[in-house]
mmCIF file as gemmi writes it, N, C-alpha and C atoms, coordinates in Angstrom:
data_model
loop_
_atom_site.group_PDB
_atom_site.id
_atom_site.type_symbol
_atom_site.label_atom_id
_atom_site.label_alt_id
_atom_site.label_comp_id
_atom_site.label_asym_id
_atom_site.label_entity_id
_atom_site.label_seq_id
_atom_site.pdbx_PDB_ins_code
_atom_site.Cartn_x
_atom_site.Cartn_y
_atom_site.Cartn_z
_atom_site.occupancy
_atom_site.B_iso_or_equiv
_atom_site.pdbx_formal_charge
_atom_site.auth_seq_id
_atom_site.auth_asym_id
_atom_site.pdbx_PDB_model_num
ATOM 1 N N . MET Axp A 1 ? 0.842 -0.999 0.089 1 0 ? 1 A 1
ATOM 2 C CA . MET Axp A 1 ? -0.17 0.067 0.146 1 0 ? 1 A 1
ATOM 3 C C . MET Axp A 1 ? 0.923 1.077 0.062 1 0 ? 1 A 1
ATOM 4 N N . ILE Axp A 2 ? 0.554 2.062 -0.876 1 0 ? 2 A 1
ATOM 5 C CA . ILE Axp A 2 ? 1.414 3.226 -0.817 1 0 ? 2 A 1
ATOM 6 C C . ILE Axp A 2 ? 0.68 4.311 -0.153 1 0 ? 2 A 1
ATOM 7 N N . GLU Axp A 3 ? 1.454 5.305 0.458 1 0 ? 3 A 1
ATOM 8 C CA . GLU Axp A 3 ? 1.232 6.209 1.39 1 0 ? 3 A 1
ATOM 9 C C . GLU Axp A 3 ? -0.259 6.842 0.971 1 0 ? 3 A 1
ATOM 10 N N . SER Axp A 4 ? -0.201 7.382 -0.257 1 0 ? 4 A 1
ATOM 11 C CA . SER Axp A 4 ? -1.513 8.273 -0.894 1 0 ? 4 A 1
ATOM 12 C C . SER Axp A 4 ? -2.606 7.199 -0.68 1 0 ? 4 A 1
ATOM 13 N N . SER Axp A 5 ? -2.618 6.125 -0.636 1 0 ? 5 A 1
ATOM 14 C CA . SER Axp A 5 ? -4.107 5.279 -0.714 1 0 ? 5 A 1
ATOM 15 C C . SER Axp A 5 ? -4.386 5.04 1.179 1 0 ? 5 A 1
ATOM 16 N N . LEU Axp A 6 ? -3.593 5.642 1.728 1 0 ? 6 A 1
ATOM 17 C CA . LEU Axp A 6 ? -4.098 5.508 3.306 1 0 ? 6 A 1
ATOM 18 C C . LEU Axp A 6 ? -5.347 6.026 3.701 1 0 ? 6 A 1
ATOM 19 N N . GLN Axp A 7 ? -6.219 5.877 4.342 1 0 ? 7 A 1
ATOM 20 C CA . GLN Axp A 7 ? -7.183 6.24 4.992 1 0 ? 7 A 1
ATOM 21 C C . GLN Axp A 7 ? -6.528 6.694 6.3 1 0 ? 7 A 1
ATOM 22 N N . LEU Axp A 8 ? -6.706 8.475 6.442 1 0 ? 8 A 1
ATOM 23 C CA . LEU Axp A 8 ? -6.158 9.2 7.289 1 0 ? 8 A 1
ATOM 24 C C . LEU Axp A 8 ? -7.48 9.968 8.51 1 0 ? 8 A 1
ATOM 25 N N . PHE Axp A 9 ? -8.55 9.462 7.987 1 0 ? 9 A 1
ATOM 26 C CA . PHE Axp A 9 ? -9.617 9.773 9.189 1 0 ? 9 A 1
ATOM 27 C C . PHE Axp A 9 ? -10.238 8.647 9.55 1 0 ? 9 A 1
ATOM 28 N N . SER Axp A 10 ? -10.716 8.646 11.011 1 0 ? 10 A 1
ATOM 29 C CA . SER Axp A 10 ? -11.208 7.651 11.757 1 0 ? 10 A 1
ATOM 30 C C . SER Axp A 10 ? -12.373 8.088 12.524 1 0 ? 10 A 1
ATOM 31 N N . THR Axp A 11 ? -13.36 7.688 12.722 1 0 ? 11 A 1
ATOM 32 C CA . THR Axp A 11 ? -14.457 7.97 13.54 1 0 ? 11 A 1
ATOM 33 C C . THR Axp A 11 ? -14.382 7.248 14.532 1 0 ? 11 A 1
ATOM 34 N N . LEU Axp A 12 ? -13.91 7.92 15.726 1 0 ? 12 A 1
ATOM 35 C CA . LEU Axp A 12 ? -14.108 7.226 17.173 1 0 ? 12 A 1
ATOM 36 C C . LEU Axp A 12 ? -15.401 7.424 17.875 1 0 ? 12 A 1
ATOM 37 N N . THR Axp A 13 ? -15.427 6.587 18.316 1 0 ? 13 A 1
ATOM 38 C CA . THR Axp A 13 ? -16.818 6.261 19.216 1 0 ? 13 A 1
ATOM 39 C C . THR Axp A 13 ? -16.181 6.219 20.812 1 0 ? 13 A 1
ATOM 40 N N . CYS Axp A 14 ? -16.732 7.236 21.604 1 0 ? 14 A 1
ATOM 41 C CA . CYS Axp A 14 ? -16.409 7.044 22.983 1 0 ? 14 A 1
ATOM 42 C C . CYS Axp A 14 ? -16.986 6.326 23.872 1 0 ? 14 A 1
ATOM 43 N N . PRO Axp A 15 ? -16.277 5.254 24.393 1 0 ? 15 A 1
ATOM 44 C CA . PRO Axp A 15 ? -17.434 4.116 25.211 1 0 ? 15 A 1
ATOM 45 C C . PRO Axp A 15 ? -18.112 4.749 26.064 1 0 ? 15 A 1
ATOM 46 N N . GLU Axp A 16 ? -17.601 5.845 26.784 1 0 ? 16 A 1
ATOM 47 C CA . GLU Axp A 16 ? -18.536 6.348 27.873 1 0 ? 16 A 1
ATOM 48 C C . GLU Axp A 16 ? -19.597 7.513 27.485 1 0 ? 16 A 1
ATOM 49 N N . CYS Axp A 17 ? -19.607 8.031 26.624 1 0 ? 17 A 1
ATOM 50 C CA . CYS Axp A 17 ? -20.936 8.868 26.124 1 0 ? 17 A 1
ATOM 51 C C . CYS Axp A 17 ? -21.239 8.413 24.934 1 0 ? 17 A 1
ATOM 52 N N . ARG Axp A 18 ? -20.698 7.525 24.124 1 0 ? 18 A 1
ATOM 53 C CA . ARG Axp A 18 ? -21.335 6.987 22.589 1 0 ? 18 A 1
ATOM 54 C C . ARG Axp A 18 ? -21.216 7.85 21.789 1 0 ? 18 A 1
ATOM 55 N N . LYS Axp A 19 ? -20.795 9.322 21.809 1 0 ? 19 A 1
ATOM 56 C CA . LYS Axp A 19 ? -20.723 10.082 20.911 1 0 ? 19 A 1
ATOM 57 C C . LYS Axp A 19 ? -19.746 10.027 20.022 1 0 ? 19 A 1
ATOM 58 N N . LYS Axp A 20 ? -19.701 10.406 18.51 1 0 ? 20 A 1
ATOM 59 C CA . LYS Axp A 20 ? -19.046 10.196 17.677 1 0 ? 20 A 1
ATOM 60 C C . LYS Axp A 20 ? -18.048 11.32 17.422 1 0 ? 20 A 1
ATOM 61 N N . SER Axp A 21 ? -16.705 11.225 16.946 1 0 ? 21 A 1
ATOM 62 C CA . SER Axp A 21 ? -15.683 12.14 16.449 1 0 ? 21 A 1
ATOM 63 C C . SER Axp A 21 ? -14.781 11.892 15.25 1 0 ? 21 A 1
ATOM 64 N N . LYS Axp A 22 ? -14.998 12.647 14.256 1 0 ? 22 A 1
ATOM 65 C CA . LYS Axp A 22 ? -14.01 12.204 13.286 1 0 ? 22 A 1
ATOM 66 C C . LYS Axp A 22 ? -12.532 12.964 13.58 1 0 ? 22 A 1
ATOM 67 N N . GLU Axp A 23 ? -11.446 12.093 13.491 1 0 ? 23 A 1
ATOM 68 C CA . GLU Axp A 23 ? -10.296 12.761 13.711 1 0 ? 23 A 1
ATOM 69 C C . GLU Axp A 23 ? -9.158 12.225 12.608 1 0 ? 23 A 1
ATOM 70 N N . LYS Axp A 24 ? -8.527 13.22 12.794 1 0 ? 24 A 1
ATOM 71 C CA . LYS Axp A 24 ? -7.029 13.01 11.348 1 0 ? 24 A 1
ATOM 72 C C . LYS Axp A 24 ? -6.289 11.929 12.278 1 0 ? 24 A 1
ATOM 73 N N . MET Axp A 25 ? -5.776 10.996 11.607 1 0 ? 25 A 1
ATOM 74 C CA . MET Axp A 25 ? -4.718 9.938 12.514 1 0 ? 25 A 1
ATOM 75 C C . MET Axp A 25 ? -3.367 10.447 12.106 1 0 ? 25 A 1
ATOM 76 N N . PRO Axp A 26 ? -2.396 10.57 13.161 1 0 ? 26 A 1
ATOM 77 C CA . PRO Axp A 26 ? -0.979 10.577 12.56 1 0 ? 26 A 1
ATOM 78 C C . PRO Axp A 26 ? -0.542 9.545 11.652 1 0 ? 26 A 1
ATOM 79 N N . THR Axp A 27 ? 0.509 9.996 10.798 1 0 ? 27 A 1
ATOM 80 C CA . THR Axp A 27 ? 0.944 8.588 9.911 1 0 ? 27 A 1
ATOM 81 C C . THR Axp A 27 ? 2.031 8.316 10.416 1 0 ? 27 A 1
ATOM 82 N N . ASP Axp A 28 ? 2.64 8.461 11.071 1 0 ? 28 A 1
ATOM 83 C CA . ASP Axp A 28 ? 3.968 8.041 11.821 1 0 ? 28 A 1
ATOM 84 C C . ASP Axp A 28 ? 4.377 7.264 13.092 1 0 ? 28 A 1
ATOM 85 N N . SER Axp A 29 ? 3.083 7.331 13.759 1 0 ? 29 A 1
ATOM 86 C CA . SER Axp A 29 ? 3.253 6.718 14.828 1 0 ? 29 A 1
ATOM 87 C C . SER Axp A 29 ? 1.734 6.404 15.46 1 0 ? 29 A 1
ATOM 88 N N . CYS Axp A 30 ? 1.579 5.913 16.684 1 0 ? 30 A 1
ATOM 89 C CA . CYS Axp A 30 ? 0.337 5.433 17.157 1 0 ? 30 A 1
ATOM 90 C C . CYS Axp A 30 ? 0.078 6.389 18.162 1 0 ? 30 A 1
ATOM 91 N N . GLN Axp A 31 ? -1.495 6.697 18.409 1 0 ? 31 A 1
ATOM 92 C CA . GLN Axp A 31 ? -1.758 7.812 19.634 1 0 ? 31 A 1
ATOM 93 C C . GLN Axp A 31 ? -2.438 6.867 20.351 1 0 ? 31 A 1
ATOM 94 N N . TYR Axp A 32 ? -1.649 6.908 21.639 1 0 ? 32 A 1
ATOM 95 C CA . TYR Axp A 32 ? -2.312 6.231 22.646 1 0 ? 32 A 1
ATOM 96 C C . TYR Axp A 32 ? -3.357 6.471 23.806 1 0 ? 32 A 1
ATOM 97 N N . TYR Axp A 33 ? -3.336 8.038 23.937 1 0 ? 33 A 1
ATOM 98 C CA . TYR Axp A 33 ? -4.542 8.474 24.353 1 0 ? 33 A 1
ATOM 99 C C . TYR Axp A 33 ? -5.392 9.51 23.788 1 0 ? 33 A 1
ATOM 100 N N . TYR Axp A 34 ? -6.538 9.727 23.483 1 0 ? 34 A 1
ATOM 101 C CA . TYR Axp A 34 ? -7.554 10.545 23.2 1 0 ? 34 A 1
ATOM 102 C C . TYR Axp A 34 ? -8.404 11.217 24.144 1 0 ? 34 A 1
ATOM 103 N N . GLU Axp A 35 ? -8.624 12.43 24.565 1 0 ? 35 A 1
ATOM 104 C CA . GLU Axp A 35 ? -9.743 13.206 25.024 1 0 ? 35 A 1
ATOM 105 C C . GLU Axp A 35 ? -11.028 13.3 24.415 1 0 ? 35 A 1
ATOM 106 N N . CYS Axp A 36 ? -12.109 12.937 24.551 1 0 ? 36 A 1
ATOM 107 C CA . CYS Axp A 36 ? -13.426 12.627 23.927 1 0 ? 36 A 1
ATOM 108 C C . CYS Axp A 36 ? -13.671 14.503 24.095 1 0 ? 36 A 1
ATOM 109 N N . THR Axp A 37 ? -14.277 14.666 22.877 1 0 ? 37 A 1
ATOM 110 C CA . THR Axp A 37 ? -14.549 16.183 22.647 1 0 ? 37 A 1
ATOM 111 C C . THR Axp A 37 ? -15.997 16.419 23.008 1 0 ? 37 A 1
ATOM 112 N N . HIS Axp A 38 ? -16.765 15.605 23.419 1 0 ? 38 A 1
ATOM 113 C CA . HIS Axp A 38 ? -17.812 15.803 23.887 1 0 ? 38 A 1
ATOM 114 C C . HIS Axp A 38 ? -18.215 15.552 25.662 1 0 ? 38 A 1
ATOM 115 N N . CYS Axp A 39 ? -17.319 14.497 26.113 1 0 ? 39 A 1
ATOM 116 C CA . CYS Axp A 39 ? -17.579 14.172 27.494 1 0 ? 39 A 1
ATOM 117 C C . CYS Axp A 39 ? -16.335 14.624 28.488 1 0 ? 39 A 1
ATOM 118 N N . GLY Axp A 40 ? -15.263 14.809 27.721 1 0 ? 40 A 1
ATOM 119 C CA . GLY Axp A 40 ? -13.859 15.002 28.312 1 0 ? 40 A 1
ATOM 120 C C . GLY Axp A 40 ? -13.12 13.78 28.805 1 0 ? 40 A 1
ATOM 121 N N . ALA Axp A 41 ? -14.133 12.586 28.246 1 0 ? 41 A 1
ATOM 122 C CA . ALA Axp A 41 ? -13.172 10.978 28.946 1 0 ? 41 A 1
ATOM 123 C C . ALA Axp A 41 ? -11.739 10.791 28.117 1 0 ? 41 A 1
ATOM 124 N N . ILE Axp A 42 ? -11.094 10.355 28.917 1 0 ? 42 A 1
ATOM 125 C CA . ILE Axp A 42 ? -9.708 10.154 28.388 1 0 ? 42 A 1
ATOM 126 C C . ILE Axp A 42 ? -9.692 8.778 27.87 1 0 ? 42 A 1
ATOM 127 N N . LEU Axp A 43 ? -9.601 8.127 26.696 1 0 ? 43 A 1
ATOM 128 C CA . LEU Axp A 43 ? -9.421 7.01 26.103 1 0 ? 43 A 1
ATOM 129 C C . LEU Axp A 43 ? -7.981 6.595 26.062 1 0 ? 43 A 1
ATOM 130 N N . LYS Axp A 44 ? -8.041 5.638 26.349 1 0 ? 44 A 1
ATOM 131 C CA . LYS Axp A 44 ? -6.523 4.711 26.308 1 0 ? 44 A 1
ATOM 132 C C . LYS Axp A 44 ? -6.712 3.507 25.33 1 0 ? 44 A 1
ATOM 133 N N . SER Axp A 45 ? -5.714 3.253 24.661 1 0 ? 45 A 1
ATOM 134 C CA . SER Axp A 45 ? -6.102 1.919 23.802 1 0 ? 45 A 1
ATOM 135 C C . SER Axp A 45 ? -6.339 0.604 24.525 1 0 ? 45 A 1
ATOM 136 N N . LYS Axp A 46 ? -6.695 -0.327 23.848 1 0 ? 46 A 1
ATOM 137 C CA . LYS Axp A 46 ? -7.343 -1.571 24.496 1 0 ? 46 A 1
ATOM 138 C C . LYS Axp A 46 ? -5.724 -2.661 24.699 1 0 ? 46 A 1
ATOM 139 N N . ALA Axp A 47 ? -5.982 -3.256 25.732 1 0 ? 47 A 1
ATOM 140 C CA . ALA Axp A 47 ? -4.733 -4.315 25.341 1 0 ? 47 A 1
ATOM 141 C C . ALA Axp A 47 ? -4.704 -5.247 24.153 1 0 ? 47 A 1
ATOM 142 N N . GLY Axp A 48 ? -3.485 -5.013 23.62 1 0 ? 48 A 1
ATOM 143 C CA . GLY Axp A 48 ? -3.192 -5.626 22.128 1 0 ? 48 A 1
ATOM 144 C C . GLY Axp A 48 ? -3.533 -5.076 20.912 1 0 ? 48 A 1
ATOM 145 N N . ASP Axp A 49 ? -4.305 -3.503 21.442 1 0 ? 49 A 1
ATOM 146 C CA . ASP Axp A 49 ? -4.281 -2.728 20.06 1 0 ? 49 A 1
ATOM 147 C C . ASP Axp A 49 ? -3.108 -1.739 20.552 1 0 ? 49 A 1
ATOM 148 N N . CYS Axp A 50 ? -2.674 -1.401 19.368 1 0 ? 50 A 1
ATOM 149 C CA . CYS Axp A 50 ? -1.518 0.037 19.346 1 0 ? 50 A 1
ATOM 150 C C . CYS Axp A 50 ? -1.853 1.142 19.641 1 0 ? 50 A 1
ATOM 151 N N . CYS Axp A 51 ? -3.311 1.36 19.423 1 0 ? 51 A 1
ATOM 152 C CA . CYS Axp A 51 ? -3.83 2.987 19.73 1 0 ? 51 A 1
ATOM 153 C C . CYS Axp A 51 ? -5.093 3.299 19.794 1 0 ? 51 A 1
ATOM 154 N N . VAL Axp A 52 ? -5.364 4.184 20.071 1 0 ? 52 A 1
ATOM 155 C CA . VAL Axp A 52 ? -7.121 4.417 20.451 1 0 ? 52 A 1
ATOM 156 C C . VAL Axp A 52 ? -7.834 3.999 18.97 1 0 ? 52 A 1
ATOM 157 N N . PHE Axp A 53 ? -7.152 4.834 17.793 1 0 ? 53 A 1
ATOM 158 C CA . PHE Axp A 53 ? -7.919 4.305 16.536 1 0 ? 53 A 1
ATOM 159 C C . PHE Axp A 53 ? -8.231 2.866 16.35 1 0 ? 53 A 1
ATOM 160 N N . CYS Axp A 54 ? -7.207 2.266 16.854 1 0 ? 54 A 1
ATOM 161 C CA . CYS Axp A 54 ? -7.362 0.617 16.641 1 0 ? 54 A 1
ATOM 162 C C . CYS Axp A 54 ? -8.233 0.279 17.629 1 0 ? 54 A 1
ATOM 163 N N . SER Axp A 55 ? -8.62 0.762 18.845 1 0 ? 55 A 1
ATOM 164 C CA . SER Axp A 55 ? -9.483 0.331 19.872 1 0 ? 55 A 1
ATOM 165 C C . SER Axp A 55 ? -11.016 1.159 19.447 1 0 ? 55 A 1
ATOM 166 N N . TYR Axp A 56 ? -11.017 2.021 19.448 1 0 ? 56 A 1
ATOM 167 C CA . TYR Axp A 56 ? -12.024 2.835 19.056 1 0 ? 56 A 1
ATOM 168 C C . TYR Axp A 56 ? -12.568 3.441 18 1 0 ? 56 A 1
ATOM 169 N N . GLY Axp A 57 ? -11.763 3.259 16.895 1 0 ? 57 A 1
ATOM 170 C CA . GLY Axp A 57 ? -12.004 3.909 15.709 1 0 ? 57 A 1
ATOM 171 C C . GLY Axp A 57 ? -12.929 2.882 14.73 1 0 ? 57 A 1
ATOM 172 N N . ASP Axp A 58 ? -13.273 3.504 13.446 1 0 ? 58 A 1
ATOM 173 C CA . ASP Axp A 58 ? -13.568 2.579 12.173 1 0 ? 58 A 1
ATOM 174 C C . ASP Axp A 58 ? -12.932 1.892 11.437 1 0 ? 58 A 1
ATOM 175 N N . THR Axp A 59 ? -11.494 2.821 11.735 1 0 ? 59 A 1
ATOM 176 C CA . THR Axp A 59 ? -10.799 2.673 10.43 1 0 ? 59 A 1
ATOM 177 C C . THR Axp A 59 ? -8.987 2.422 11.164 1 0 ? 59 A 1
ATOM 178 N N . PRO Axp A 60 ? -8.489 1.408 11.316 1 0 ? 60 A 1
ATOM 179 C CA . PRO Axp A 60 ? -7.347 1.378 12.013 1 0 ? 60 A 1
ATOM 180 C C . PRO Axp A 60 ? -6.504 2.788 11.503 1 0 ? 60 A 1
ATOM 181 N N . CYS Axp A 61 ? -5.143 2.668 12.212 1 0 ? 61 A 1
ATOM 182 C CA . CYS Axp A 61 ? -4.541 3.598 12.242 1 0 ? 61 A 1
ATOM 183 C C . CYS Axp A 61 ? -3.539 3.673 11.042 1 0 ? 61 A 1
ATOM 184 N N . PRO Axp A 62 ? -2.599 4.378 10.202 1 0 ? 62 A 1
ATOM 185 C CA . PRO Axp A 62 ? -1.758 4.245 9.28 1 0 ? 62 A 1
ATOM 186 C C . PRO Axp A 62 ? -0.745 3.082 9.174 1 0 ? 62 A 1
ATOM 187 N N . PRO Axp A 63 ? -0.21 3.274 10.525 1 0 ? 63 A 1
ATOM 188 C CA . PRO Axp A 63 ? 0.739 1.883 10.607 1 0 ? 63 A 1
ATOM 189 C C . PRO Axp A 63 ? 0.4 0.864 10.382 1 0 ? 63 A 1
ATOM 190 N N . VAL Axp A 64 ? -0.892 0.538 11.091 1 0 ? 64 A 1
ATOM 191 C CA . VAL Axp A 64 ? -1.774 -0.667 10.747 1 0 ? 64 A 1
ATOM 192 C C . VAL Axp A 64 ? -2.165 -1.073 9.369 1 0 ? 64 A 1
ATOM 193 N N . GLN Axp A 65 ? -2.684 0.003 8.726 1 0 ? 65 A 1
ATOM 194 C CA . GLN Axp A 65 ? -2.806 -0.253 7.094 1 0 ? 65 A 1
ATOM 195 C C . GLN Axp A 65 ? -1.878 -0.678 6.457 1 0 ? 65 A 1
ATOM 196 N N . ILE Axp A 66 ? -0.731 -0.241 6.883 1 0 ? 66 A 1
ATOM 197 C CA . ILE Axp A 66 ? 0.601 -0.44 6.039 1 0 ? 66 A 1
ATOM 198 C C . ILE Axp A 66 ? 0.929 -1.934 6.424 1 0 ? 66 A 1
ATOM 199 N N . LYS Axp A 67 ? 0.997 -2.305 7.541 1 0 ? 67 A 1
ATOM 200 C CA . LYS Axp A 67 ? 1.176 -3.661 8.026 1 0 ? 67 A 1
ATOM 201 C C . LYS Axp A 67 ? 0.43 -4.69 7.338 1 0 ? 67 A 1
ATOM 202 N N . LEU Axp A 68 ? -1.209 -4.159 7.249 1 0 ? 68 A 1
ATOM 203 C CA . LEU Axp A 68 ? -2.01 -5.174 6.954 1 0 ? 68 A 1
ATOM 204 C C . LEU Axp A 68 ? -2.069 -5.449 5.449 1 0 ? 68 A 1
ATOM 205 N N . SER Axp A 69 ? -1.539 -4.325 4.625 1 0 ? 69 A 1
ATOM 206 C CA . SER Axp A 69 ? -1.276 -4.38 3.394 1 0 ? 69 A 1
ATOM 207 C C . SER Axp A 69 ? 0.002 -5.28 2.642 1 0 ? 69 A 1
ATOM 208 N N . HIS Axp A 70 ? 0.699 -5.549 3.688 1 0 ? 70 A 1
ATOM 209 C CA . HIS Axp A 70 ? 2.095 -6.335 3.449 1 0 ? 70 A 1
ATOM 210 C C . HIS Axp A 70 ? 1.574 -7.798 3.64 1 0 ? 70 A 1
ATOM 211 N N . VAL Axp A 71 ? 0.458 -7.876 3.801 1 0 ? 71 A 1
ATOM 212 C CA . VAL Axp A 71 ? 0.142 -9.582 4.59 1 0 ? 71 A 1
ATOM 213 C C . VAL Axp A 71 ? 0.069 -10.397 3.238 1 0 ? 71 A 1
């Protein structure tokens, strides 16, 4: 997968308030924490997931997308 075909946005769903927020993902690292823009809850990645986008988003983070494209 080339970088231009990466999905750069993911919609996070807060497990506390169930509200959704569309966020841009970093392309060169994983994001371990996210503060919900609706209720202020601090989301942390779940065990086994590399980041909050892989735990609570509808699209995996770019590093995981790249890894999956090479499988």
